[in-house]
N, C-alpha and C positions, 0 to 999 in steps of 0.2 A: 207627491210626498212618499207614497208607498209603492212606487213603480217597481214591478218585478218581484215584489214580496209575495211569498206563498202563505196564504192565510186559510186555516181550517176553521170552519164555524160549526159549533155544536148547538143544536136547537132542541130544547126539551119541552115537555107538555105543560105549557103555561099560557094564560091568556095574553101575555106579553110577547108571544111568538111572532106576532105581526111586526114587531119592531125589528126582528131579524131580517125581514125583507128590506127595510130601510137601511139597515147596517150593511147588508150585502151590496146594495146599490151604491152606497157611498164608497165602499172599498173598491168596487169595480171602477167607479169614477176616478179614484186615485190610482188606477192602473195596476192594482194588485191582482194576483191570480187567486181565485177563491174556490174552495171546495166545501161542500156542506154535508154534515151527518145529522140525521134526525132520529130521535127516539120514536118508537112506534106510536106512543101517545101524542107526540107533537103533531102527527098527521091529522089529529082531531081538531087542531087549531089553525093550521095553515097547510096548504097542499104542497107536496114535493114539487109538483109542476111549476108552481109560482117561483120557488127558490131556485129550481133548475134553470128557468128562463132568465132570472136575474144574475145568477152566478156564471151562466154559460158552461155549466158542467153538470153531469148527472148527479142527483142527490142520492146519498147512500142511507139506507135504513137498516137493512138486515145484513147478516154475516155473508150471505150468498144470494145470488139471484136464482129463485126456484125454477125459472123458466129454462135457464141454460146451465145452471150449476156453477156459474162464474163466482169465484171467491172474492169477497171484498177484504183485502188484507189490511188489518188494523196496524200492523207493524210498518208497512209501507207508508200508510197515512201519517203515522207519528214521525217517521223519518223525513217525509216530504215537507212538512210544514215549517215555516219560520216562526209562526205563532199559532196557538190554538185558543180560540175565543169561544167559551160556552155561554151563550146568551140567547134566551134567558136560561138561568140555572135555577131549577126548583129546589126546594128543601130536600126532596127525595133524592135527586141526582147529587146534590152536595153531600148528603149523608153517605151515599154509596161511594163517591170519590174519596171521602175522608177515611173510609173503612176498606178500601181496596176491592169493592164488589165489582164484578165485570160481567154483568148479565145482558149487556147490549153493545152494539158496535161503538157508540159514542164513548162508553166507559172503557172499553178495551183500547180504543185509540188514545184516551187520556193516560192510561197506565203505560202505553208504549211511547208517548210523546217525549222527544228529546229537546223540544223547544219551550219557550216561555208559555205558560198557561194563564189566560185571563179568565176569571170567573165573575159573571155579572148576575148576582142574585135577583130574583123577582118572586115575591110571595106576599101573603098577608102579613100585617104588622105583628100579630101575635105569634105566627110561625117563625118570623125572623128573630123576634126577641126571646123565643124559647131557649132555655139553657142548652138543650141538645143541639139546636141549630148553631148557636153561637160557638159551642165547643167544636163543632165540625168545621165551621169557617176558620177558627183559630188553627185547627189542625192543618187545613189546606195552606194557610199562610206559612206554617212551619215547614210544609213540604216544598215551599217556594212559589206557590201560585200567587198571582196578583189579583187581589179582590177589588173590583170596582163597586164601591158602596152604593146601595139603593138610594133613591131619592124619597123625600117626604111629599105626600100628596094624596089625592083621592085614589083609593084602591078598588079592585074589582068587587070586593065585598061591600062597597059603599062606605067603608070606614075611611077616616083621614089619618094617615100615619106613615111611617117609614116602611118601604117595601117595593116602591115602584122601580122598575128596571131603569138603569142609567140610560140617558138618551143616546141614540146611535152616533151623533156627531161628537159627543164627548168620549165615546169609546174609541172612535177613530183618532181623536186628539191624543188620548192616552197611549194608543199604539204608536203613534208617531213620536211622542216623547220618549217612549221606551227605546225605540230604535235610534233616538237622537237625530231624527230627521226633521229639522226645522225649516220653515219657509225662509226664503231670502228676506232679510230684514234690513231696515235702515240702520246705518252705523250709529246714528244718534240715540237709538233706543237700546241697542245691545250693551249689556253690562251697566246700564243706568240703575241707580238705586232709587226705588220708588216705594213710598208709603201708601198703603190702601187701607181704608177703614170699612168695616162691613157689619151688618146685623143691627139688632136693636141694643139699647141699654136697659137695665132694670134698676129702678130706684126703690129701695126697700121702704115699705110702710111699717111692717113689723117683722117678726121672725119668719113668717110664712107668706106674706103678701108683698106685692111690689107694683109700681107704676111702670108700664112699658107700652109697646106698640106691636103691630102685626108684622114687622119686618122679619123675613126669613133668612136674610143674608145672601140669598142666591145671586143677586146682582153684583154685590161686592166681590164675592168669591169668583164669579165668572170673569170679572175684570182682572182680578189678581192672576187667575190661570192664564188668561190671554196675554197679559204683559209678560209673564214668565215664559210662555210659549215663544214669544218674540225676543227672548234673550235678556229681559230685565231681571234684576235681583229684587225680590219683593219682600217687604216687611208688612205683614197683614195683621192689623190690630182688629180683633173681632169681638163683638158682644156675643151673647148666647145664641148659638145657631147649630142646627143639625148638619150643616155643610162641613165638608172636610177637604182641605187642599190636596190635590193629587201630585203636584209638581214638586220636584226636589228644590227648585229655585224659590220656593215660598217659605219664609220664616214666620210662623204663626205665633201671635201673642194674644192669649185669651183674657178678656176683661168682662166685668159685669156692669159697673156703673159708668155714668158719664164722666165723673171725676177720675176714675181709673183710666178710661180711654184718653182723656185729656192729658193725664200724666205721662202715659206711654208715648203719645204723639209728640208732646213737647220734648221728651227725652231723645227721640230718634230723628226728628225732622231736620235738625241741623246737619245730619250726616247724609241726608237724602238729596237726590237731584230734583225731586218733586213729590207731589202727593195728590191722590184722588180720594176725596172724602165721600164715601158712599153710605156710611152708617147712618141709621135713623136715630139720632141722639136725642134723648129726652131733654127738653128745654128747662124743665123744673123737676125738683125732687122734694119729697116730704122733709120739712125742716127738722122735725124731731121724730125720727123713726124709733119704734119701740124694740127693745131687745127681746121682748116676750110677745107671744100671740095676743092680739087685742081681742078680748072677749065681747060677745054681744051684750049690748046694754040698751036700756030704754032711753038713756040720755043721748042727745044729739052728738054725733061724732063729727068733729071738724078737723080736717087735715090741712095744716098750713104749709104752703109750698114756698121753696126758696129757689132762686135762679141757679141753674147749673153753669159751669164755665163754658164759654163759647170756643169750641175747638177750632172752627174755621177762622174766626176772628183772630185768635191767638197765633195760628200759623200764618195767616195773612200779614200780621204785624212783624213776624219773624222773617218772612220770605226775602231771600236775596235775589239779585239780578239773574243769577244763573239757574234759579229754581223756578219750577212751574207749580201752580196750585189750581186744582179743579174741585168742584163740588156738585152736589145734586140738589134739586129743588122739587119737592112733591107738593103740588098746589091743587086746591079745589076750585079756585076762581082767580081771574086776572093772572093767569099763569105766566105769560111772557113778561108782563109789567113787573110782577113780583120777583121773578127770576133775575131780571136785569138789575133790579135794586139790590138783590142779594149779591150778585156778581161784583158790583161796585163796592158795596159795604165790606165784603169779606176780602177784597183784593184778589179775587180769582182771575185766572187767565181765561177760563171758560167754565160754563155751568151746564149741567145736563138737566133738562126739565122733563118731568113726566107728571101727568094729571090723573087724579082719581076719577075724572069725568070720562077718561078714555077706557073703554071696555078692554080688559085683558092686560091693563097696565097697573103698576103699583105693587102693593104688598102681596106676598104669598103666591103670586102667579108665576108660571114658567115663562111668561112672555112679558114684553114691555114695549111701549111706544114713546119714543123720546124726541126732543128737540135740543140741539146744541146751540147755545148762544155764547159769543165770545166778546172780549173787550174791544174788538174792532167793530162791534155792532153787527156782526154777521149772525144770521139765524139759519140753521140747517135742520130741516124736518126729516124724520125717518118714519116709515110705516111700521105697523105692529110686527114684531119679530120675536124669536126665542131670545132669552137673555144671553145665550152664548153668541148669537148673531149681533145683538146690541153691543156686547162687549167688544166684538171685532170692529164695529163701526166707530166706537169711542177710541179704541187704540189706533185705528187707522187715522182718525182725525188728529190725535195726539202727535203722531209722527210728522204731521205737516207743520207743527208750530214749535217744535223743540230743536 
């Protein structure tokens, strides 16, 4: 995919520096030519020898080699590269980039770069959300840098929040999409219009509280990205999620409640070639939500629930012969039996089963373990994988049935 592309990697002083080794390995596997610049502090987290062995090129840290006086020309590096990826990019480096400070080789190469610059932030959640950091990131965007947003998860501080460096495989995907280098794809999928739902829904109890679930939206967004990568045109209807689509081929519609998601899906499904329903939609909502905050009281509080519209059943009833429809089933017991019943009841062509009994699968995780069941009674099991790899498996299966 990236054969003969010249990629310059900048590594800064972050605990996420170990991911740079994985990124370099993936780029070399794609037959790219890779050179690496490290800041002096980055050497405290990963050795230049490791990255030199993986990139098959000497790693550059200083402006010159003190042993022989050889000069590391930042201008030549900036002219050599087809893309410059700074991963991980700390708050300190981002601030210096935004303000034109050039006190190390990585930064001088940035100021000299004539190629696209990808910035992959990695830092604690409070550092990321600080107005100064956000201002600096916005300034880099104005300069033309491509920002690959951090993920939400457990951070080095022990806190849970946004700040984890984007995974290396997704950085490689973003690079490939930028260069418009897509894998060879089946003509059945290219230019197909596909609806994907993702994330949770939130059903209001009062002005400040709601009924919801632990869905992060990661699985749905990963599937949308993978479909777009293979040439499909995606309408992504998403409940509240920290995820953001990176592909230009994804049209995002944000909703909150199950009723809003139902309305959007009904509106567009007739124009689609198919749909994959990944969202964890609330089955019930409070029947009489309050417009004001409900105050604490000694009286017993009873919340009466009403059934939400069934998006899958509605689309299943609408489905035409030329369309496909797929859904997800998250089960805690009798998984295969319950998933097969759902497949038939909703008029799905196939259903993706994952179980909360499987460690590493389900909500909020970066991994998933799935089983695909289809209307021809086929059952295909997959091992635990990253959600990006799971998305690839689902899309490859889809291409065999449409």
